[in-house]
C-alpha positions in Angstrom: -139.4 -64.8 140.3 -141.1 -64.6 137.0 -144.0 -67.0 135.9 -143.1 -69.7 133.7 -144.5 -72.2 130.9 -145.6 -75.0 133.5 -144.2 -78.4 131.5 -147.2 -80.8 130.4 -147.4 -83.5 133.1 -147.3 -86.0 129.8 -145.9 -85.9 126.6 -147.6 -83.8 123.8 -148.6 -87.3 121.7 -150.1 -88.9 124.7 -153.3 -88.5 123.9 -153.6 -89.8 120.2 -156.1 -88.6 118.3 -157.9 -87.6 121.6 -155.9 -84.5 122.0 -152.7 -84.2 119.0 -149.6 -83.0 119.5 -150.4 -80.2 117.1 -153.0 -79.1 119.5 -150.5 -79.3 122.3 -148.5 -77.1 120.4 -150.7 -74.6 119.7 -152.8 -74.4 123.1 -150.0 -74.7 125.3 -146.5 -73.9 123.5 -148.4 -70.4 122.0 -151.7 -70.0 123.7 -150.7 -70.6 127.6 -147.1 -69.5 126.8 -148.6 -65.9 125.7 -150.5 -65.4 128.8 -147.1 -66.1 130.9 -145.7 -63.4 128.9 -148.3 -60.9 129.5 -148.7 -61.6 132.6 -145.1 -60.7 133.3 -144.7 -57.8 131.2 -147.9 -56.4 133.5 -146.5 -56.8 136.9 -142.7 -56.1 135.7 -141.3 -53.1 138.1 -144.7 -53.5 139.7 -145.5 -54.3 143.6 -147.1 -57.3 142.1 -143.8 -58.7 140.6 -142.7 -61.6 142.5 -145.8 -62.7 144.2 -147.5 -65.8 143.9 -150.0 -66.1 140.7 -153.3 -66.5 143.0 -151.9 -63.1 145.0 -151.5 -61.3 141.4 -155.2 -63.3 140.5 -156.7 -61.9 143.4 -155.0 -57.8 143.4 -156.1 -57.6 139.9 -159.7 -58.3 140.3 -159.9 -56.0 143.6 -158.5 -53.3 141.6 -160.3 -53.9 138.6 -157.4 -54.7 136.2 -159.0 -56.6 134.1 -156.1 -57.4 131.5 -153.7 -58.5 134.1 -156.9 -60.3 135.7 -157.1 -62.1 132.2 -153.4 -62.9 131.6 -153.1 -64.2 135.3 -156.3 -66.0 135.8 -155.8 -68.2 132.6 -152.4 -69.0 133.2 -154.2 -70.8 136.6 -156.9 -72.2 134.4 -154.9 -73.4 132.0 -152.3 -75.4 134.3 -155.4 -76.5 136.2 -156.9 -78.2 132.8 -153.8 -79.9 131.9 -153.5 -81.6 135.1 -157.2 -82.6 135.1 -156.6 -85.0 131.9 -155.0 -88.3 131.9 -153.9 -90.2 128.5 -154.9 -93.4 130.6 -158.8 -93.7 131.3 -159.1 -93.9 135.1 -162.0 -94.0 137.4 -163.0 -92.0 140.6 -162.2 -93.6 143.9 -165.4 -95.5 145.9 -165.5 -92.6 148.2 -165.4 -89.9 145.6 -168.2 -91.6 143.5 -170.4 -91.7 146.6 -169.8 -88.1 146.6 -170.7 -88.1 143.0 -173.7 -90.1 143.7 -174.9 -88.2 146.3 -174.6 -84.6 144.6 -175.1 -84.8 141.0 -176.6 -88.1 140.7 -174.3 -90.7 139.6 -171.4 -90.2 137.3 -173.0 -90.8 134.0 -175.8 -87.8 135.0 -172.2 -85.7 135.9 -171.0 -86.4 132.7 -174.0 -85.7 130.8 -174.7 -82.5 133.3 -171.0 -80.8 132.2 -171.5 -81.5 128.7 -174.7 -80.1 128.3 -173.0 -77.1 130.6 -169.9 -76.6 128.6 -171.2 -77.6 125.1 -174.0 -74.5 125.9 -171.8 -72.1 127.2 -171.5 -68.9 125.1 -168.6 -68.1 123.7 -165.5 -68.5 125.2 -165.0 -69.9 128.7 -164.5 -73.1 131.4 -166.6 -75.8 132.5 -166.0 -76.5 135.7 -166.8 -79.3 138.4 -166.5 -77.3 142.0 -167.2 -77.8 145.6 -169.7 -75.0 146.9 -171.0 -75.0 150.4 -170.0 -78.7 150.7 -172.1 -79.8 147.8 -170.5 -80.8 144.2 -171.6 -78.6 141.6 -171.4 -77.7 137.9 -171.2 -74.3 136.2 -169.2 -72.2 133.7 -167.1 -69.6 133.8 -166.6 -67.0 130.7 -163.6 -65.9 129.1 -160.7 -65.8 132.1 -162.9 -66.0 134.8 -161.9 -68.5 137.6 -163.4 -70.1 140.8 -160.2 -69.3 142.4 -161.1 -65.6 142.7 -164.6 -66.6 144.8 -164.5 -67.1 148.2 -166.2 -70.5 149.3 -165.8 -71.9 145.7 -163.5 -75.0 145.6 -162.3 -75.8 141.7 -162.1 -79.9 141.0 -162.1 -80.2 137.5 -162.0 -78.0 134.1 -163.1 -78.2 130.8 -161.5 -75.2 128.4 -164.6 -74.6 125.8 -162.1 -71.8 124.3 -162.4 -72.5 120.3 -158.0 -73.1 120.2 -159.1 -75.7 123.1 -160.5 -78.3 120.2 -160.8 -76.5 116.6 -157.6 -78.2 115.2 -158.7 -81.3 116.4 -162.5 -81.3 115.8 -163.4 -78.0 114.1 -166.5 -76.8 115.2 -168.0 -79.9 117.3 -167.6 -78.5 120.7 -169.9 -81.6 121.9 -167.3 -84.3 120.2 -164.2 -83.0 122.0 -166.0 -83.1 125.4 -166.9 -86.5 125.0 -163.2 -87.4 124.0 -162.3 -85.7 127.2 -164.9 -87.2 129.7 -163.3 -90.3 129.2 -159.7 -89.1 130.2 -160.6 -87.1 133.3 -157.5 -87.6 135.8 -159.7 -88.6 138.7 -156.6 -88.7 141.5 -156.5 -85.1 140.7 -160.0 -84.5 141.2 -160.0 -86.7 144.6 -156.7 -84.4 145.6 -158.7 -81.1 144.7 -161.5 -82.2 147.3 -159.4 -82.9 149.5 -157.3 -79.1 149.2 -154.3 -80.9 147.9 -154.2 -81.0 144.2 -154.9 -77.3 143.1 -151.8 -76.5 145.0 -150.2 -77.8 142.1 -151.1 -75.2 139.9 -150.3 -72.4 142.1 -146.9 -73.0 142.6 -146.1 -70.1 139.7 -143.8 -67.1 140.0 
């Protein structure tokens, strides 16, 4: 089965001015879709045709096929990104908040840390909240790189800092975009990832 562009988990206009329908038209409808097309074109007629998205990412990384890795990893990263956002403002559960307090110094400290990491990330890439060695960690990955390509790193939440993610609505003001999205975290999805359930929703392609 070929990879398909997953539907957004909300309407394109659900975020109002935070992320406009125009941004979703370009970011989801064109950029994300382009990675789907590229990955399908590259696996067609190979032993990877019909494999899961995670299998393709792993094989591309192992073989050094950077072109295929970029396309397949960007499908996964974008799907995970959409799922991590909520049109409504939500809050972490008491259990998740306790984990954030213990590992990152509190919710405000987490938001400040991931904003600083993502705003300061040079050029294109992704800001991440991950679980590593049992502890929450804020980090960033360049270009299409993704935590699912590494053993022992569990992705929990991501912020896309490629320019096409924010330029329609925020122009070059990446920090403003980050502030806005950090008020729209889908905390239920973050907690599901921590429990080992949420990320599977991003894996179910192909």
